[in-house]
C-alpha angles and dihedrals in degrees: 000000000000123000119191116195127215140159128058111013094015102069126107115247091239131040131230119295110287096035135113123193093003129124125182148170125220111226100181138003138169138123092299093058150280136279117194142158120236126193113194112196118210107296090016119138149180107222120235112275143143134221137175093253131097103234132186119209107203114192108210099167137021121348149242140150137307131198124206115176107314095336123097124191139177112241133191137176112311093032118122114198121196116217104195119216117276093010117122108244139166146162140217141178124220122167098017136018119267128212120196140171111223119205113188120186114207096190127240108277113104093230094062111111123243109266116273097245091068107099122209095254094052115111109246118207114242140037100290130051117213119202114265118242114239117221118254117265115272117272127229119315118259124208110262095017127100098238 
């Protein structure tokens, strides 16, 4: 049996690239995808970016906002947001912290990159360790949004 711990006391002090006020802990990562816990503090954000992988952003505590393409929505615990492949997406917390489990599917072909949320220091299951993909730089700042 293998138990992987996450949550308070197990998070990295800094979040994935392209984040501000975000701490997280990878739970699993290999060529098939990544599962990670992210904790956004008040005012924390995941800058808008796109990647080639289907991603689920599962809000498990608190709430905030998500953006997918040109759409913005308020989310709270119990909401699951689908971030489609190659569509710009992001998230932020305003009045309260927000915790989410992120499940990113890389697809089955061997030449697909490891999901973007996988940081270089995260242990990758398997013998070889592909280079992680970094999110694209943040786009133009929109009024009322943190980027």
